[in-house]
TIVO-2410 file (N, C-alpha, C; in nm, 3 decimals):
# residues 154
REC num residu      c1      c2      c3 atome chaine
REC   1      M  23.047  14.224  22.011     N      A
REC   1      M  22.973  14.125  22.086    CA      A
REC   1      M  23.040  13.989  22.067     C      A
REC   2      K  23.077  13.927  22.175     N      A
REC   2      K  23.139  13.795  22.167    CA      A
REC   2      K  23.027  13.692  22.154     C      A
REC   3      Q  23.039  13.607  22.054     N      A
REC   3      Q  22.936  13.508  22.030    CA      A
REC   3      Q  22.980  13.374  22.087     C      A
REC   4      T  22.891  13.312  22.160     N      A
REC   4      T  22.922  13.187  22.228    CA      A
REC   4      T  22.879  13.068  22.143     C      A
REC   5      A  22.924  12.950  22.185     N      A
REC   5      A  22.885  12.827  22.116    CA      A
REC   5      A  22.733  12.809  22.123     C      A
REC   6      T  22.674  12.849  22.235     N      A
REC   6      T  22.528  12.838  22.250    CA      A
REC   6      T  22.457  12.926  22.147     C      A
REC   7      Y  22.508  13.047  22.126     N      A
REC   7      Y  22.451  13.138  22.028    CA      A
REC   7      Y  22.455  13.075  21.889     C      A
REC   8      H  22.569  13.019  21.851     N      A
REC   8      H  22.584  12.957  21.719    CA      A
REC   8      H  22.492  12.836  21.704     C      A
REC   9      L  22.479  12.758  21.808     N      A
REC   9      L  22.390  12.642  21.804    CA      A
REC   9      L  22.245  12.686  21.784     C      A
REC  10      E  22.206  12.794  21.849     N      A
REC  10      E  22.070  12.848  21.832    CA      A
REC  10      E  22.048  12.892  21.688     C      A
REC  11      K  22.148  12.956  21.627     N      A
REC  11      K  22.136  13.000  21.489    CA      A
REC  11      K  22.121  12.880  21.394     C      A
REC  12      V  22.198  12.775  21.418     N      A
REC  12      V  22.188  12.654  21.336    CA      A
REC  12      V  22.049  12.594  21.349     C      A
REC  13      R  21.998  12.589  21.470     N      A
REC  13      R  21.861  12.537  21.491    CA      A
REC  13      R  21.757  12.623  21.420     C      A
REC  14      D  21.774  12.755  21.427     N      A
REC  14      D  21.682  12.846  21.357    CA      A
REC  14      D  21.682  12.817  21.207     C      A
REC  15      I  21.800  12.801  21.150     N      A
REC  15      I  21.811  12.774  21.006    CA      A
REC  15      I  21.744  12.641  20.971     C      A
REC  16      Y  21.766  12.541  21.052     N      A
REC  16      Y  21.701  12.411  21.031    CA      A
REC  16      Y  21.549  12.427  21.032     C      A
REC  17      E  21.498  12.502  21.128     N      A
REC  17      E  21.353  12.524  21.137    CA      A
REC  17      E  21.301  12.602  21.015     C      A
REC  18      I  21.379  12.698  20.969     N      A
REC  18      I  21.340  12.775  20.850    CA      A
REC  18      I  21.333  12.685  20.728     C      A
REC  19      L  21.436  12.603  20.708     N      A
REC  19      L  21.441  12.517  20.590    CA      A
REC  19      L  21.334  12.410  20.590     C      A
REC  20      N  21.279  12.381  20.707     N      A
REC  20      N  21.171  12.284  20.718    CA      A
REC  20      N  21.034  12.349  20.731     C      A
REC  21      G  21.028  12.482  20.709     N      A
REC  21      G  20.900  12.552  20.706    CA      A
REC  21      G  20.835  12.575  20.840     C      A
REC  22      R  20.911  12.563  20.949     N      A
REC  22      R  20.854  12.582  21.082    CA      A
REC  22      R  20.891  12.717  21.145     C      A
REC  23      K  20.974  12.793  21.076     N      A
REC  23      K  21.013  12.926  21.124    CA      A
REC  23      K  21.023  13.016  21.002     C      A
REC  24      E  21.001  13.145  21.025     N      A
REC  24      E  21.001  13.242  20.917    CA      A
REC  24      E  21.141  13.295  20.888     C      A
REC  25      A  21.175  13.300  20.761     N      A
REC  25      A  21.298  13.365  20.717    CA      A
REC  25      A  21.268  13.514  20.702     C      A
REC  26      D  21.372  13.595  20.690     N      A
REC  26      D  21.352  13.739  20.678    CA      A
REC  26      D  21.311  13.780  20.537     C      A
REC  27      L  21.371  13.714  20.435     N      A
REC  27      L  21.352  13.760  20.299    CA      A
REC  27      L  21.374  13.647  20.199     C      A
REC  28      L  21.294  13.645  20.095     N      A
REC  28      L  21.315  13.558  19.980    CA      A
REC  28      L  21.339  13.649  19.861     C      A
REC  29      I  21.456  13.635  19.799     N      A
REC  29      I  21.488  13.711  19.678    CA      A
REC  29      I  21.468  13.616  19.562     C      A
REC  30      K  21.369  13.645  19.477     N      A
REC  30      K  21.333  13.557  19.366    CA      A
REC  30      K  21.381  13.617  19.234     C      A
REC  31      N  21.388  13.529  19.134     N      A
REC  31      N  21.415  13.571  18.996    CA      A
REC  31      N  21.545  13.648  18.981     C      A
REC  32      V  21.653  13.592  19.032     N      A
REC  32      V  21.784  13.654  19.015    CA      A
REC  32      V  21.877  13.559  18.941     C      A
REC  33      N  21.976  13.616  18.875     N      A
REC  33      N  22.083  13.540  18.811    CA      A
REC  33      N  22.195  13.531  18.913     C      A
REC  34      I  22.228  13.411  18.954     N      A
REC  34      I  22.326  13.389  19.061    CA      A
REC  34      I  22.460  13.350  18.998     C      A
REC  35      L  22.563  13.425  19.033     N      A
REC  35      L  22.697  13.395  18.984    CA      A
REC  35      L  22.761  13.289  19.074     C      A
REC  36      D  22.797  13.177  19.015     N      A
REC  36      D  22.869  13.070  19.085    CA      A
REC  36      D  23.016  13.086  19.049     C      A
REC  37      V  23.095  13.143  19.140     N      A
REC  37      V  23.235  13.170  19.110    CA      A
REC  37      V  23.318  13.042  19.104     C      A
REC  38      H  23.274  12.938  19.171     N      A
REC  38      H  23.349  12.812  19.168    CA      A
REC  38      H  23.326  12.737  19.036     C      A
REC  39      G  23.202  12.731  18.993     N      A
REC  39      G  23.169  12.662  18.869    CA      A
REC  39      G  23.182  12.751  18.747     C      A
REC  40      E  23.209  12.880  18.769     N      A
REC  40      E  23.220  12.978  18.661    CA      A
REC  40      E  23.097  12.977  18.571     C      A
REC  41      T  22.980  12.976  18.637     N      A
REC  41      T  22.854  12.977  18.564    CA      A
REC  41      T  22.759  13.078  18.629     C      A
REC  42      V  22.651  13.102  18.556     N      A
REC  42      V  22.542  13.185  18.608    CA      A
REC  42      V  22.415  13.103  18.593     C      A
REC  43      F  22.334  13.100  18.700     N      A
REC  43      F  22.207  13.027  18.692    CA      A
REC  43      F  22.096  13.108  18.755     C      A
REC  44      Q  21.974  13.085  18.706     N      A
REC  44      Q  21.859  13.154  18.762    CA      A
REC  44      Q  21.819  13.086  18.891     C      A
REC  45      G  21.778  13.167  18.988     N      A
REC  45      G  21.736  13.107  19.113    CA      A
REC  45      G  21.683  13.208  19.212     C      A
REC  46      S  21.683  13.163  19.338     N      A
REC  46      S  21.636  13.247  19.447    CA      A
REC  46      S  21.726  13.227  19.568     C      A
REC  47      L  21.723  13.326  19.656     N      A
REC  47      L  21.805  13.325  19.777    CA      A
REC  47      L  21.715  13.344  19.898     C      A
REC  48      L  21.737  13.265  20.000     N      A
REC  48      L  21.662  13.277  20.125    CA      A
REC  48      L  21.753  13.341  20.228     C      A
REC  49      I  21.707  13.449  20.289     N      A
REC  49      I  21.789  13.529  20.381    CA      A
REC  49      I  21.732  13.521  20.522     C      A
REC  50      Y  21.824  13.502  20.618     N      A
REC  50      Y  21.787  13.504  20.760    CA      A
REC  50      Y  21.902  13.567  20.838     C      A
REC  51      D  21.871  13.661  20.922     N      A
REC  51      D  21.971  13.726  21.007    CA      A
REC  51      D  22.088  13.779  20.925     C      A
REC  52      K  22.055  13.848  20.813     N      A
REC  52      K  22.152  13.912  20.725    CA      A
REC  52      K  22.244  13.815  20.652     C      A
REC  53      R  22.204  13.688  20.643     N      A
REC  53      R  22.289  13.588  20.575    CA      A
REC  53      R  22.204  13.504  20.481     C      A
REC  54      I  22.268  13.461  20.373     N      A
REC  54      I  22.203  13.367  20.281    CA      A
REC  54      I  22.204  13.230  20.350     C      A
REC  55      V  22.086  13.172  20.369     N      A
REC  55      V  22.079  13.041  20.433    CA      A
REC  55      V  22.041  12.931  20.335     C      A
REC  56      A  21.997  12.968  20.214     N      A
REC  56      A  21.963  12.866  20.115    CA      A
REC  56      A  21.960  12.925  19.974     C      A
REC  57      L  22.007  12.845  19.880     N      A
REC  57      L  21.991  12.875  19.738    CA      A
REC  57      L  21.875  12.790  19.689     C      A
REC  58      N  21.785  12.850  19.615     N      A
REC  58      N  21.669  12.780  19.560    CA      A
REC  58      N  21.597  12.696  19.666     C      A
REC  59      P  21.550  12.759  19.773     N      A
REC  59      P  21.478  12.684  19.877    CA      A
REC  59      P  21.344  12.632  19.823     C      A
REC  60      D  21.290  12.535  19.893     N      A
REC  60      D  21.159  12.481  19.858    CA      A
REC  60      D  21.055  12.587  19.893     C      A
REC  61      E  21.011  12.662  19.793     N      A
REC  61      E  20.918  12.772  19.817    CA      A
REC  61      E  20.779  12.725  19.858     C      A
REC  62      S  20.749  12.597  19.837     N      A
REC  62      S  20.618  12.547  19.876    CA      A
REC  62      S  20.605  12.535  20.028     C      A
REC  63      I  20.719  12.529  20.099     N      A
REC  63      I  20.712  12.522  20.245    CA      A
REC  63      I  20.776  12.642  20.314     C      A
REC  64      A  20.850  12.722  20.238     N      A
REC  64      A  20.921  12.835  20.298    CA      A
REC  64      A  20.823  12.940  20.349     C      A
REC  65      K  20.848  12.987  20.470     N      A
REC  65      K  20.773  13.098  20.528    CA      A
REC  65      K  20.868  13.217  20.534     C      A
REC  66      V  20.822  13.332  20.481     N      A
REC  66      V  20.909  13.449  20.477    CA      A
REC  66      V  20.832  13.574  20.516     C      A
REC  67      K  20.905  13.668  20.574     N      A
REC  67      K  20.845  13.796  20.612    CA      A
REC  67      K  20.826  13.886  20.491     C      A
REC  68      D  20.919  13.877  20.395     N      A
REC  68      D  20.914  13.966  20.279    CA      A
REC  68      D  20.969  13.893  20.156     C      A
REC  69      V  20.918  13.931  20.039     N      A
REC  69      V  20.964  13.874  19.912    CA      A
REC  69      V  21.006  13.989  19.822     C      A
REC  70      F  21.121  13.973  19.757     N      A
REC  70      F  21.171  14.072  19.663    CA      A
REC  70      F  21.189  14.005  19.528     C      A
REC  71      D  21.128  14.061  19.423     N      A
REC  71      D  21.145  14.009  19.288    CA      A
REC  71      D  21.265  14.077  19.225     C      A
REC  72      G  21.372  14.002  19.204     N      A
REC  72      G  21.495  14.056  19.148    CA      A
REC  72      G  21.487  14.090  19.001     C      A
REC  73      Q  21.383  14.045  18.932     N      A
REC  73      Q  21.359  14.077  18.791    CA      A
REC  73      Q  21.483  14.062  18.704     C      A
REC  74      G  21.558  13.953  18.728     N      A
REC  74      G  21.673  13.924  18.644    CA      A
REC  74      G  21.802  13.993  18.684     C      A
REC  75      L  21.802  14.064  18.795     N      A
REC  75      L  21.926  14.124  18.843    CA      A
REC  75      L  22.026  14.013  18.876     C      A
REC  76      Y  22.151  14.050  18.897     N      A
REC  76      Y  22.255  13.952  18.927    CA      A
REC  76      Y  22.288  13.955  19.076     C      A
REC  77      A  22.305  13.838  19.133     N      A
REC  77      A  22.350  13.822  19.271    CA      A
REC  77      A  22.492  13.765  19.263     C      A
REC  78      I  22.586  13.840  19.319     N      A
REC  78      I  22.725  13.795  19.318    CA      A
REC  78      I  22.778  13.793  19.460     C      A
REC  79      P  22.881  13.712  19.487     N      A
REC  79      P  22.942  13.713  19.620    CA      A
REC  79      P  23.003  13.850  19.647     C      A
REC  80      G  23.013  13.886  19.774     N      A
REC  80      G  23.075  14.011  19.811    CA      A
REC  80      G  23.220  14.015  19.767     C      A
REC  81      L  23.264  14.130  19.719     N      A
REC  81      L  23.401  14.147  19.674    CA      A
REC  81      L  23.491  14.180  19.793     C      A
REC  82      I  23.617  14.139  19.785     N      A
REC  82      I  23.714  14.161  19.892    CA      A
REC  82      I  23.829  14.244  19.838     C      A
REC  83      D  23.857  14.355  19.904     N      A
REC  83      D  23.977  14.432  19.874    CA      A
REC  83      D  24.084  14.380  19.968     C      A
REC  84      A  24.178  14.303  19.916     N      A
REC  84      A  24.272  14.230  19.999    CA      A
REC  84      A  24.392  14.312  20.046     C      A
REC  85      H  24.409  14.433  19.994     N      A
REC  85      H  24.523  14.513  20.039    CA      A
REC  85      H  24.494  14.659  20.009     C      A
REC  86      L  24.451  14.729  20.110     N      A
REC  86      L  24.418  14.870  20.098    CA      A
REC  86      L  24.500  14.947  20.200     C      A
REC  87      H  24.560  15.059  20.158     N      A
REC  87      H  24.627  15.147  20.253    CA      A
REC  87      H  24.521  15.247  20.298     C      A
REC  88      F  24.456  15.213  20.409     N      A
REC  88      F  24.336  15.283  20.452    CA      A
REC  88      F  24.357  15.433  20.465     C      A
REC  89      E  24.464  15.472  20.530     N      A
REC  89      E  24.484  15.615  20.554    CA      A
REC  89      E  24.514  15.692  20.426     C      A
REC  90      S  24.557  15.624  20.321     N      A
REC  90      S  24.585  15.690  20.194    CA      A
REC  90      S  24.457  15.721  20.116     C      A
REC  91      Q  24.345  15.668  20.159     N      A
REC  91      Q  24.219  15.691  20.089    CA      A
REC  91      Q  24.161  15.829  20.118     C      A
REC  92      L  24.214  15.893  20.222     N      A
REC  92      L  24.165  16.025  20.263    CA      A
REC  92      L  24.015  16.024  20.287     C      A
REC  93      A  23.967  15.915  20.344     N      A
REC  93      A  23.825  15.902  20.375    CA      A
REC  93      A  23.809  15.832  20.508     C      A
REC  94      H  23.713  15.875  20.584     N      A
REC  94      H  23.679  15.809  20.709    CA      A
REC  94      H  23.620  15.672  20.675     C      A
REC  95      P  23.634  15.572  20.764     N      A
REC  95      P  23.579  15.439  20.735    CA      A
REC  95      P  23.431  15.440  20.695     C      A
REC  96      V  23.352  15.529  20.753     N      A
REC  96      V  23.209  15.536  20.718    CA      A
REC  96      V  23.192  15.588  20.575     C      A
REC  97      A  23.265  15.693  20.540     N      A
REC  97      A  23.257  15.749  20.405    CA      A
REC  97      A  23.307  15.649  20.302     C      A
REC  98      L  23.413  15.577  20.334     N      A
REC  98      L  23.465  15.476  20.243    CA      A
REC  98      L  23.360  15.368  20.219     C      A
REC  99      G  23.290  15.329  20.324     N      A
REC  99      G  23.184  15.229  20.312    CA      A
REC  99      G  23.072  15.276  20.222     C      A
REC 100      E  23.039  15.404  20.229     N      A
REC 100      E  22.932  15.459  20.145    CA      A
REC 100      E  22.968  15.450  19.997     C      A
REC 101      A  23.098  15.453  19.967     N      A
REC 101      A  23.142  15.441  19.828    CA      A
REC 101      A  23.159  15.296  19.786     C      A
REC 102      M  23.208  15.211  19.878     N      A
REC 102      M  23.242  15.073  19.842    CA      A
REC 102      M  23.123  14.977  19.841     C      A
REC 103      V  23.046  14.978  19.948     N      A
REC 103      V  22.942  14.876  19.967    CA      A
REC 103      V  22.840  14.875  19.853     C      A
REC 104      P  22.789  14.989  19.808     N      A
REC 104      P  22.693  14.984  19.696    CA      A
REC 104      P  22.752  14.926  19.568     C      A
REC 105      N  22.884  14.920  19.559     N      A
REC 105      N  22.950  14.865  19.441    CA      A
REC 105      N  22.998  14.722  19.461     C      A
REC 106      G  22.958  14.660  19.573     N      A
REC 106      G  22.984  14.518  19.591    CA      A
REC 106      G  23.096  14.480  19.685     C      A
REC 107      T  23.177  14.575  19.731     N      A
REC 107      T  23.285  14.540  19.823    CA      A
REC 107      T  23.229  14.524  19.963     C      A
REC 108      T  23.250  14.407  20.019     N      A
REC 108      T  23.194  14.377  20.152    CA      A
REC 108      T  23.301  14.356  20.257     C      A
REC 109      T  23.428  14.347  20.215     N      A
REC 109      T  23.538  14.319  20.307    CA      A
REC 109      T  23.664  14.391  20.260     C      A
REC 110      I  23.736  14.452  20.355     N      A
REC 110      I  23.867  14.507  20.321    CA      A
REC 110      I  23.970  14.465  20.425     C      A
REC 111      F  24.091  14.446  20.376     N      A
REC 111      F  24.207  14.423  20.461    CA      A
REC 111      F  24.291  14.549  20.449     C      A
REC 112      A  24.306  14.622  20.559     N      A
REC 112      A  24.370  14.753  20.556    CA      A
REC 112      A  24.506  14.750  20.624     C      A
REC 113      E  24.607  14.790  20.549     N      A
REC 113      E  24.740  14.805  20.606    CA      A
REC 113      E  24.755  14.948  20.657     C      A
REC 114      T  24.833  14.965  20.762     N      A
REC 114      T  24.847  15.096  20.825    CA      A
REC 114      T  24.991  15.148  20.818     C      A
REC 115      L  25.068  15.105  20.719     N      A
REC 115      L  25.209  15.142  20.709    CA      A
REC 115      L  25.229  15.293  20.705     C      A
REC 116      D  25.159  15.361  20.618     N      A
REC 116      D  25.181  15.505  20.602    CA      A
REC 116      D  25.149  15.580  20.731     C      A
REC 117      L  25.041  15.545  20.794     N      A
REC 117      L  25.002  15.611  20.918    CA      A
REC 117      L  25.105  15.588  21.028     C      A
REC 118      L  25.148  15.465  21.044     N      A
REC 118      L  25.241  15.432  21.152    CA      A
REC 118      L  25.382  15.482  21.124     C      A
REC 119      S  25.428  15.471  21.001     N      A
REC 119      S  25.565  15.514  20.972    CA      A
REC 119      S  25.577  15.666  20.976     C      A
REC 120      A  25.473  15.736  20.939     N      A
REC 120      A  25.478  15.882  20.936    CA      A
REC 120      A  25.453  15.944  21.073     C      A
REC 121      A  25.373  15.882  21.154     N      A
REC 121      A  25.330  15.946  21.279    CA      A
REC 121      A  25.376  15.875  21.405     C      A
REC 122      G  25.443  15.761  21.394     N      A
REC 122      G  25.496  15.691  21.512    CA      A
REC 122      G  25.389  15.660  21.615     C      A
REC 123      E  25.418  15.694  21.741     N      A
REC 123      E  25.322  15.665  21.849    CA      A
REC 123      E  25.190  15.738  21.830     C      A
REC 124      D  25.196  15.860  21.777     N      A
REC 124      D  25.072  15.932  21.747    CA      A
REC 124      D  24.992  15.856  21.641     C      A
REC 125      G  25.063  15.789  21.551     N      A
REC 125      G  24.997  15.708  21.448    CA      A
REC 125      G  24.922  15.590  21.508     C      A
REC 126      V  24.980  15.530  21.612     N      A
REC 126      V  24.912  15.418  21.679    CA      A
REC 126      V  24.780  15.467  21.736     C      A
REC 127      R  24.784  15.582  21.804     N      A
REC 127      R  24.660  15.638  21.861    CA      A
REC 127      R  24.561  15.675  21.749     C      A
REC 128      A  24.615  15.731  21.641     N      A
REC 128      A  24.527  15.767  21.529    CA      A
REC 128      A  24.461  15.643  21.468     C      A
REC 129      A  24.539  15.535  21.454     N      A
REC 129      A  24.483  15.410  21.400    CA      A
REC 129      A  24.375  15.355  21.493     C      A
REC 130      Q  24.400  15.362  21.623     N      A
REC 130      Q  24.299  15.315  21.719    CA      A
REC 130      Q  24.170  15.395  21.705     C      A
REC 131      G  24.182  15.525  21.686     N      A
REC 131      G  24.064  15.609  21.667    CA      A
REC 131      G  23.995  15.581  21.535     C      A
REC 132      L  24.076  15.562  21.432     N      A
REC 132      L  24.022  15.537  21.298    CA      A
REC 132      L  23.939  15.409  21.294     C      A
REC 133      F  23.988  15.305  21.363     N      A
REC 133      F  23.922  15.175  21.357    CA      A
REC 133      F  23.827  15.150  21.475     C      A
REC 134      R  23.807  15.250  21.561     N      A
REC 134      R  23.713  15.234  21.672    CA      A
REC 134      R  23.574  15.207  21.616     C      A
REC 135      D  23.502  15.121  21.679     N      A
REC 135      D  23.364  15.085  21.639    CA      A
REC 135      D  23.357  15.022  21.500     C      A
REC 136      Y  23.466  14.956  21.458     N      A
REC 136      Y  23.469  14.893  21.326    CA      A
REC 136      Y  23.356  14.793  21.307     C      A
REC 137      E  23.309  14.730  21.415     N      A
REC 137      E  23.204  14.629  21.403    CA      A
REC 137      E  23.070  14.691  21.362     C      A
REC 138      K  23.058  14.822  21.368     N      A
REC 138      K  22.934  14.889  21.328    CA      A
REC 138      K  22.934  14.928  21.180     C      A
REC 139      L  23.046  14.909  21.112     N      A
REC 139      L  23.054  14.945  20.971    CA      A
REC 139      L  22.972  14.850  20.886     C      A
REC 140      P  22.928  14.892  20.767     N      A
REC 140      P  22.849  14.805  20.681    CA      A
REC 140      P  22.934  14.708  20.599     C      A
REC 141      Y  23.059  14.692  20.635     N      A
REC 141      Y  23.149  14.598  20.570    CA      A
REC 141      Y  23.242  14.541  20.676     C      A
REC 142      R  23.309  14.431  20.641     N      A
REC 142      R  23.406  14.372  20.734    CA      A
REC 142      R  23.540  14.442  20.715     C      A
REC 143      L  23.601  14.479  20.824     N      A
REC 143      L  23.728  14.550  20.819    CA      A
REC 143      L  23.830  14.475  20.903     C      A
REC 144      Y  23.941  14.441  20.839     N      A
REC 144      Y  24.051  14.375  20.909    CA      A
REC 144      Y  24.175  14.462  20.891     C      A
REC 145      A  24.222  14.520  21.000     N      A
REC 145      A  24.344  14.600  20.995    CA      A
REC 145      A  24.461  14.507  21.023     C      A
REC 146      F  24.568  14.521  20.948     N      A
REC 146      F  24.684  14.438  20.975    CA      A
REC 146      F  24.809  14.524  20.985     C      A
REC 147      A  24.908  14.469  21.052     N      A
REC 147      A  25.033  14.539  21.076    CA      A
REC 147      A  25.108  14.560  20.945     C      A
REC 148      P  25.188  14.664  20.940     N      A
REC 148      P  25.265  14.691  20.818    CA      A
REC 148      P  25.356  14.575  20.781     C      A
REC 149      G  25.379  14.561  20.651     N      A
REC 149      G  25.469  14.458  20.602    CA      A
REC 149      G  25.615  14.495  20.620     C      A
REC 150      K  25.641  14.622  20.649     N      A
REC 150      K  25.777  14.669  20.670    CA      A
REC 150      K  25.792  14.706  20.817     C      A
REC 151      K  25.914  14.704  20.866     N      A
REC 151      K  25.937  14.739  21.005    CA      A
REC 151      K  25.921  14.889  21.027     C      A
REC 152      V  25.849  14.922  21.131     N      A
REC 152      V  25.838  15.060  21.176    CA      A
REC 152      V  25.855  15.061  21.327     C      A
REC 153      A  25.904  15.168  21.380     N      A
REC 153      A  25.932  15.175  21.523    CA      A
REC 153      A  25.806  15.156  21.606     C      A
REC 154      A  25.697  15.216  21.564     N      A
REC 154      A  25.573  15.208  21.643    CA      A
REC 154      A  25.525  15.066  21.652     C      A
***
């Protein structure tokens, strides 16, 4: 789905309305230990979620309206992990199966190189890669396929 500037502006307005208590967020996750990777610290807090995204850390709960509340009971909230270089076809797993193994363990994004597939299968490899990555936007993680770092005919 191609997202327009109007769509993004509407989302920003929604978030503004949520933070000012005039619109409902989807979820408030309370009582979690939040890992701050920039400050290299952990702090107790809460996360406000809207449209599958964190829109606020430690929101003003006296005005926040939410559909659901989850008590994290001291669990840890960490940023999604990124696998920056994966040879996708070497995993011997379909993208959906790979997601079932990765996502519950914190990996939310992968960058997949297709060298082995393309160098071994040539033009058939191109078609295979197209099939492998079809409907990638439906996966529970972000997938970025990139061209091989070495020259291949395909």
